[in-house]
C-alpha positions as CSV (number, residue, x, y, z in Angstrom):
1,M,16.3,115.7,185.1
2,N,17.5,119.1,186.3
3,D,16.8,122.4,184.5
4,S,20.2,122.5,182.7
5,H,19.7,119.1,181.2
6,R,16.1,119.9,180.2
7,S,17.2,123.2,178.5
8,L,20.1,121.3,176.8
9,S,17.6,118.7,175.5
10,V,15.2,121.4,174.3
11,G,18.1,123.2,172.6
12,V,19.2,120.0,170.8
13,V,15.6,119.3,169.6
14,I,15.3,122.9,168.3
15,G,18.6,122.7,166.6
16,L,17.7,119.5,164.8
17,I,14.4,121.0,163.7
18,V,16.1,124.1,162.4
19,A,18.7,122.0,160.6
20,A,16.0,119.8,159.0
21,L,13.9,122.9,157.9
22,T,17.1,124.5,156.5
23,G,17.8,121.4,154.5
24,I,14.3,121.3,153.1
25,V,14.4,124.9,152.1
26,I,17.7,124.4,150.3
27,L,16.3,121.3,148.6
28,L,13.3,123.2,147.4
29,L,15.4,126.1,146.2
30,V,17.6,123.8,144.1
31,T,14.7,121.8,142.8
32,Y,12.3,124.6,141.9
33,G,14.9,127.3,141.3
34,G,16.7,125.4,138.5
35,I,20.0,126.2,140.3
36,Y,21.7,122.9,139.3
37,N,22.4,122.4,135.6
38,I,21.3,118.9,134.6
39,A,22.2,119.3,130.9
40,A,24.0,116.3,129.4
41,S,26.3,118.7,127.5
42,E,28.1,119.7,130.7
43,D,29.9,117.4,133.2
44,H,28.3,117.1,136.6
45,T,29.9,117.2,140.0
46,S,30.7,113.7,141.4
47,F,27.8,114.0,143.8
48,G,25.5,115.2,141.1
49,R,26.5,112.4,138.8
50,W,26.0,109.9,141.6
51,A,22.6,111.3,142.6
52,L,21.3,111.4,139.0
53,T,22.7,107.9,138.1
54,T,21.4,106.3,141.3
55,T,17.9,107.9,140.8
56,M,17.8,106.7,137.2
57,K,18.8,103.2,138.0
58,N,16.4,102.8,140.9
59,S,13.6,104.3,138.9
60,I,14.1,101.9,136.0
61,Q,14.5,98.9,138.3
62,S,11.3,99.7,140.2
63,R,9.3,100.1,137.1
64,A,10.7,97.5,134.7
65,G,9.1,94.6,136.5
66,S,9.5,91.4,134.5
67,M,10.0,93.1,131.1
68,K,12.6,91.4,128.9
69,A,14.4,92.8,125.9
70,P,13.8,90.9,122.7
71,G,16.6,88.3,122.0
72,N,17.1,89.3,118.3
73,F,16.3,92.4,116.4
74,S,14.9,91.9,113.0
75,D,15.5,94.4,110.2
76,Q,11.9,95.5,110.5
77,M,12.3,96.1,114.2
78,V,15.4,98.2,113.6
79,A,13.7,100.2,110.8
80,A,10.7,100.8,113.1
81,G,12.9,102.3,115.7
82,A,14.9,104.5,113.4
83,P,14.1,108.2,113.1
């Protein structure tokens, strides 16, 4: 490998590292800075809607296990769940 190829390879690696670090910094700013409004009272961007919905579905699916909803709800069950 000659010097020009070696310096190109080093440049690519440095570029990838800088891009990854920039992405992490942006993610942390959005996450901890409260930049993105997640309120249900306002519509989300299509990407935001996809990210939140996908996260919710995967979270529920991974934690629900073998839980099953009851087949029928009695009046007592409905009353117990009412505010």
